[in-house]
TIRO-415214 format. One line per 2 residues: their letters; for each residue x, y, z of C-alpha. Coordinates in steps of 0.2 Angstrom, whole numbers, plus 5000, padded with zeros to 4 digits. Each point is the difference from the previous one (the first is absolute). Example, Ala and Ser with C-alpha at 12.3 -4.5 7.8 and 13.67 -1.06 7.14 Angstrom:
residues 2
AS) 5062,4978,5039 | 5006,5017,4997 .
***
This chain:
residues 279
XX) 6436,4751,4189 | 4984,4999,4993 .
XX) 4991,5012,4988 | 4989,5006,5016 .
XX) 5015,5005,5011 | 5012,5007,4986 .
XX) 5002,5012,4985 | 5010,4996,4985 .
XX) 5014,5012,4994 | 5001,5002,4982 .
XX) 5014,4988,4998 | 4989,4986,5009 .
XX) 5007,5001,5016 | 4987,4999,5014 .
XX) 5002,5011,5017 | 4989,5000,5015 .
XX) 4984,5010,4998 | 5001,5005,5018 .
XX) 5017,5006,5005 | 5008,5012,5014 .
XX) 5003,5019,5000 | 5014,5007,5012 .
XX) 4995,5018,4998 | 5006,5009,5017 .
XX) 5006,4984,5008 | 5018,5001,5007 .
XX) 4998,5017,5005 | 4995,4997,5019 .
XX) 5012,4990,5010 | 4988,4994,5011 .
XX) 4989,4992,4986 | 5014,4992,4994 .
XX) 4999,4982,5005 | 4980,5000,4998 .
XX) 5003,5005,4981 | 5013,4987,4997 .
XX) 4990,4987,5008 | 4985,5006,4988 .
XX) 5009,4999,4986 | 5007,4983,5003 .
XX) 4983,4994,5004 | 4992,5007,4984 .
XX) 5014,4990,4990 | 4995,4984,5010 .
XX) 4981,5004,4994 | 5005,5001,4982 .
XX) 5001,5019,4999 | 5017,4999,4992 .
XX) 4998,5015,4989 | 5010,5013,5010 .
XX) 5001,5020,4995 | 5012,5013,5007 .
XX) 5008,5015,4993 | 5016,5011,5003 .
XX) 4990,5014,5005 | 4992,4991,5014 .
XX) 5008,5006,5016 | 5014,5005,4988 .
XX) 5006,4981,5000 | 4995,4996,5018 .
XX) 4986,4990,4993 | 5012,4990,4988 .
XX) 5011,4997,5014 | 4986,4993,5011 .
XX) 4994,4989,4986 | 5017,4993,4997 .
XX) 5001,4995,5018 | 4981,4992,4999 .
XX) 5006,4991,4984 | 5014,4989,5008 .
XX) 4999,4983,4995 | 4984,5003,4990 .
XX) 5005,5010,4985 | 4998,4986,4987 .
XX) 4982,4999,5004 | 4998,5018,4997 .
XX) 4996,5010,4984 | 5007,5016,5005 .
XX) 4997,5017,4994 | 5008,5017,5004 .
XX) 4998,5018,4992 | 5012,5014,4994 .
XX) 4998,5017,5004 | 4997,5011,4984 .
XX) 5015,5011,5005 | 5011,4985,4998 .
XX) 4992,4993,4983 | 5014,5005,4989 .
XX) 5008,4985,4990 | 5015,5000,5012 .
XX) 4990,5006,5016 | 4988,4985,4999 .
XX) 5014,4989,5000 | 5009,5007,5015 .
XX) 4983,5001,5010 | 4994,4983,4996 .
XX) 5019,4994,5007 | 4996,5009,5015 .
XX) 4984,4992,5002 | 5007,4985,4997 .
XX) 5012,5001,5014 | 4986,5006,5012 .
XX) 4990,4987,4996 | 5014,4986,5002 .
XX) 4998,4992,4983 | 5008,4999,4983 .
XX) 4984,5003,4989 | 4983,5008,5001 .
XX) 4986,4990,4991 | 4991,5017,4994 .
XX) 5007,5018,5000 | 4988,5015,4997 .
XX) 5001,5018,4996 | 4992,5008,5016 .
XX) 4992,5013,4989 | 5005,5012,4985 .
XX) 5013,5013,5004 | 5012,5010,4988 .
XX) 5010,4986,4991 | 4993,4993,4984 .
XX) 4993,4984,4999 | 5013,4993,4988 .
XX) 5013,5004,5013 | 4991,4991,5014 .
XX) 4997,4986,4989 | 5018,4999,4996 .
XX) 5005,4998,5018 | 4987,4987,5002 .
XX) 5006,4990,4985 | 5018,5002,5006 .
XX) 4994,4992,5017 | 4991,4986,4991 .
XX) 5014,4995,4991 | 5011,5001,5015 .
XX) 4988,4988,5009 | 4997,5013,5013 .
XX) 4981,5001,4995 | 4989,4986,4993 .
XX) 4986,5013,4994 | 4996,5018,4999 .
XX) 4984,5011,5001 | 4994,5016,5006 .
XX) 4988,5008,5014 | 4989,5013,5000 .
XX) 4999,5002,4980 | 4982,5005,4991 .
XX) 4995,4993,4983 | 5009,5013,4990 .
XX) 5016,4997,5010 | 4999,4981,4996 .
XX) 4999,5005,4982 | 5014,5011,5001 .
XX) 5009,4986,5009 | 4997,4988,4986 .
XX) 5005,5013,4986 | 5016,5003,5009 .
XX) 5004,4981,4999 | 4993,4994,5017 .
XX) 4990,4986,4993 | 5009,4988,5013 .
XX) 4991,5009,5013 | 4993,4987,5013 .
XX) 4988,5009,5010 | 4993,5017,5005 .
XX) 4998,5003,5019 | 4985,5013,5003 .
XX) 4989,5006,5013 | 4984,4990,4999 .
XX) 4987,4994,5011 | 4980,5002,5003 .
XX) 5001,5018,5004 | 5013,5004,4985 .
XX) 4994,4992,4984 | 5004,5012,4987 .
XX) 5013,4988,4992 | 4986,4988,4995 .
XX) 4993,5012,4986 | 5016,4999,4988 .
XX) 5015,4995,5010 | 4997,4983,5006 .
XX) 4991,4994,4983 | 5015,5008,4991 .
XX) 5011,4988,5011 | 4989,4986,4999 .
XX) 5000,4999,4981 | 5019,4998,5000 .
XX) 5001,4987,5014 | 5007,5012,5013 .
XX) 4994,4998,5018 | 4998,5015,5011 .
XX) 5007,5001,5018 | 4988,5008,5011 .
XX) 5009,5009,5014 | 4989,5008,5015 .
XX) 4986,4987,4996 | 4991,5005,5015 .
XX) 5004,5019,4997 | 5012,5002,5014 .
XX) 4986,4998,5012 | 4992,5015,4991 .
XX) 4984,4991,4996 | 4983,5006,5007 .
XX) 4997,4996,5018 | 4982,4995,4996 .
XX) 4996,4992,4982 | 4994,4986,4991 .
XX) 5016,4991,5004 | 4995,5001,5020 .
XX) 4983,4992,4995 | 5007,4986,4990 .
XX) 5012,4997,5014 | 4988,5000,5014 .
XX) 4989,4988,4991 | 5016,4988,4997 .
XX) 5007,5001,5017 | 5015,5006,4992 .
XX) 5010,5018,4998 | 4997,5015,4989 .
XX) 5018,4999,4995 | 4999,4982,4995 .
XX) 4984,5005,4989 | 5009,5014,4992 .
XX) 5016,4988,4997 | 4989,4987,4993 .
XX) 4993,5011,4988 | 5017,5005,4993 .
XX) 5006,4983,4999 | 4984,4994,4990 .
XX) 5006,5013,4986 | 5006,4991,4985 .
XX) 5019,5004,4998 | 5003,5008,5016 .
XX) 5011,4995,5014 | 5000,5009,5017 .
XX) 5014,5005,5011 | 4992,5005,5018 .
XX) 5011,5004,5015 | 4999,4990,5016 .
XX) 5009,5005,5015 | 4996,4985,5010 .
XX) 4997,4982,4999 | 4983,5002,5004 .
XX) 4996,5013,4987 | 5009,4989,4987 .
XX) 4988,4986,5004 | 4987,5011,4998 .
XX) 5005,5005,4982 | 5003,4983,4995 .
XX) 4983,4994,5005 | 4993,5013,4987 .
XX) 5008,4990,4986 | 4987,4987,5004 .
XX) 4985,5011,5000 | 4989,5000,4985 .
XX) 4987,5014,4998 | 4984,4995,4993 .
XX) 4990,5010,4986 | 4990,5010,5011 .
XX) 5013,5005,5011 | 5011,5005,4985 .
XX) 4984,5011,4993 | 4999,5008,5018 .
XX) 5019,5004,5000 | 4998,5007,4981 .
XX) 4984,5010,5006 | 5010,5009,5016 .
XX) 5018,5000,4992 | 4995,5004,4981 .
XX) 5012,4996,4986 | 5005,5012,4988 .
XX) 4990,5006,4986 | 5013,5013,4993 .
XX) 5019,5001,5000 | 5008,5005,5017 .
XX) 5018,5004,5003 | 5008,4987,5007 .
XX) 5001,5003,5019 | 5016,4996,5011 .
X) 5007,5000,5017 .
***
């Protein structure tokens, strides 16, 4: 991997800058074959960072992903997430072991706390570290943590946190004010979920103007914008081979200075603190 198509974890390992999300996959039998084909095509295209969660389809998504990864597991940097209500020291271990069974693998490359819940961070970290010692996870991290949560995590003994997965896209830029700078100072990449805002982006915007001028899609422009941000990787979902190929082409797009300025004028960067949004 090159610096253009990867981000670097705090320990020095590089992972794909453009990966694949799986939210809502595995929930509709008629889509199953197309979803598996899309995931496998994405891996062949170098989109080897794949994110899932026990919450997605209450395990159905992990089951589908386990099937999709048959014969390809060694090529993938595999991420899953634990429910907050399972994030006790013992609960984290049990939840991870259940995810491993569904995913048909003996380890996760990265295991995240999906969002903060009832258990103290020290207890969750204890579970993560036990899994790491047992070789069942290689790294651990968090999701949906704002900057104050990240500071509290470090104070609780969480200096080994590898990443923070957050809602970040051209329309939701609040993290740029303080969270992303805080993470960059510590060499910690952000993992952007819903990088095209779960298809909620405005129907008519500067993205469409740029797309029309270039002969591409507005989705590709929005995704290229996220991928251009330093220290950020993205995990868009694609339910078809055609869609995953469209996403992959966004990695090769380079927005010009005038295009970036036009995007900033329409989707304004934050001038003050905004609470971190989540889906």
